[in-house]
N, C-alpha and C positions, 0 to 999 in steps of 0.2 A: 504494500500500500504506500503510494507516494504521498508527500505532503506539499501543499501549495501555500505559500505565505502571501497574504494580500493585505493592503492597507484599507482602512475604511473608505467607502465610496463617498467622496467629498460632495458629490452632487445630491446625496440623500440628506438634505437639510430640511428641517421643519418648514412648513409653509408660512407659518405666522412668525412675525418678527419677535413677539414676546417670548416665543419658545426658545429663542437664542439666548435669552437672558439667564443668568445664574439663578437657579431656584433650588428646591429641595432635591433629594435623591429620587431615584426611580428610573433612571435610564439615560443613555447618551443619545446616539443617533436614533432616528425613527426607523423602525423595522416592521416589515409587513407580516412577519411571522412565518413566511414560506420557506426561508432558508434554514435548513436543519444542520448546517455546518459541514455537510458532505456533498460532493458533486455526484451526479448520477453514475459515473464510472467508478465510484468508490474512493476517489481521491479525497483526503481530508483537507479542508480549507481552513487555514489559520488566519483569523481576522483580528487585527489589533484594535483596541478601543479607540474611539475618536480622540484626536489630539495626543496620541501616545508618543512618548519620547523618553530616552534615557537622560537623566539629569547628570549622573556620574555613575561610576561603577557600583552596582548594587542598589541604586536609587532610580526609580522610574516615576513618571507622571502621566496622567491621562484624564479623560472625561469619565463619566460613570460607565462602567463595563456592562454590556448586555450579556445575557446567557450565551449568545453565539461567540462571545469573546473568551469564554472560559477555557477552551482548548489552547488558545494563545497564552493566557495567563499561566497555564500549567507549565509551559516551556520556560518561564522565568524562575521557577522554584521559589516562589515568594514565601517569606516567613511572616510578613506583616503587611497590613493595609492601613493607611492613614486616611480617614474619611472626614471631609470637612463640611458636611451638611448637618442640619438639625434633625431631619427626618430619620426614622428608624431604617436600618438596613433591611432590604427585602428578604423574606424568608428563604427564597430560592438561593440568594447570594450567601446567606448565612450557612445554609447546608453545604454549599460549595466550599466555603472557608473551613468549616469543621471537617469535611472529608479530606481536606488537604493540609490540615494542621496549620492553617494561616490565622494569625492573631489580628483582631480588628481593634484599632484605636480610633474612637470617634471624637472629633472636636467640632461642635456645632458653631458655624459662622453664618450670619445672615448674608444672602447673596444677591438680593434684588435691588435694594435702594442704593442710590448714588450718595453714600454717606460713609466717611471714613470711620465713624463711630461704630459701624457695623462690623469692624474688624478689631476686636479687642486684643490689645498687645499681650495680655496675660495668656490668652488662648494660643496665640501664635508661639509664644515662648514655650508653653507646655508641649505643643506639637513639635517644635524644634528639638526639645529634649528627647522625644521618641525618635525623631528622624536621625539625629547624629549618633544614636546608640547603635553600634555595629551589631549588637546581638539581635536587632530587629531587621537586619538586612538578609536577603534582598527585600526591599519595601516598595510598595506602590502608593503614591499620593494621588488622591482624586477628589473632585467635588462633583458637579453635574456636567459641566462642559469642559472642565480642565483649563479654564481661562483665568478667572478673577481670583477666587479663593486659593486655588492651587498656585496660581502665579504669584500671589502675595507671599505664600509660605516659601516657595522656592526663591523668591527675591530676597527674603530675609535670610535664608540660608546662604545666599551669595554674599550678602553683607558680612555674615559671620566668616565667610571664606576670603574676606578682604577684596571682593570685586569692586571696581569703581562703579559709581552710580549710573553712568551712561551705559555700561555693559549690562547692569541689572535691568534697566529700563528697556534696552534693546531686546533682551531675552523675553521679558514680560510681553512686549508688544508683538513679538513674533508669534506667540500663542494666542493672544487676545485679538489680534487683527484689528478690524475696524471697531470692535466692541471694547477697546481699551478704555479704562476709566482713570480720569485724572486723580480722583480720590484714592484709588489704589496706589498710584505712583507717589502721591503725597504721603500716604501711610508708610510705604517702604522707605521713603526718604527720611521720615521722622523717626522710624523705628530704630531704637538704640540697642546695639549689641549688649550694652551694659545691663539690659533687662535680664540677660542670662547670667549675669555675675552672681546673683543670689544663689544659683545652683552650681556655679563653677567650682566651688570648694569641694563638691562631692564628685567632681568629674576627674578622671585620670586620662592621661594620654596613652593611646595604644597604637602601635605601628602595625599596619596591615596592608596587604595588597601585592599580590603576585609579582614580587621582585621590585616593586616601585617604592616600597617603604613609605607609603602615604600615611600622613599623620591623621588619625581619626580620634574623635572624642567618644569616651565610653562612660556612661553613668554607672556608679556603684550600685550593687544589687539592692541595697536598702533604700535607694531613691528611685528605683525603676517604676515608672508609671505602669499600672496594670491594664492589660487589654480587656475589651468587652467580651471577646470570644477567645478563650485560651486554647492552645494546642493540647491535644490529648497525650 
């Protein structure tokens, strides 16, 4: 059985403009339900979630995965998912996580209104603590469309990695496209890495990475945030 890798069909966008906006969980691209993930000749089609990309080694980002994206997610060998919506994770998705021993960390952030107050700095900081902990890798970050909330979290990670602000904004806009929000960019600009200082005393440096000796941050066990779905 051969395997075919496909990107999401970018022409399959919702008809209504408001469906492009960040909202609660419940799905990424519109799907007519006829695609069962396999072609008629038996070839397995691996479809990446909308707006999927690698952030860095062991860290990925995307929009909300559809069930047809599950075979693709299996190839990532995920340990954790960071979910940035308020709405409960769908039951079908929870079953997939449990069957693959994937931990779910949920950090609810409002996604619709053009208001930087909808992005609480404390929530971003807590999400960053999970994100930089290598014990949670490989990890997938997603909201609904993978644009605004996901973009803000990745942008703050880049600031922690000492990226210049222009590069942070360029990456954010690459994924947000014409839907970029000035308030998101203002939030990323104003977010101070010092917000992490309160937990840095409990963080140790660990070197990891296939011959690259990349320096990563690892939270001590006693300060590890607990996932909503634990691996068995």
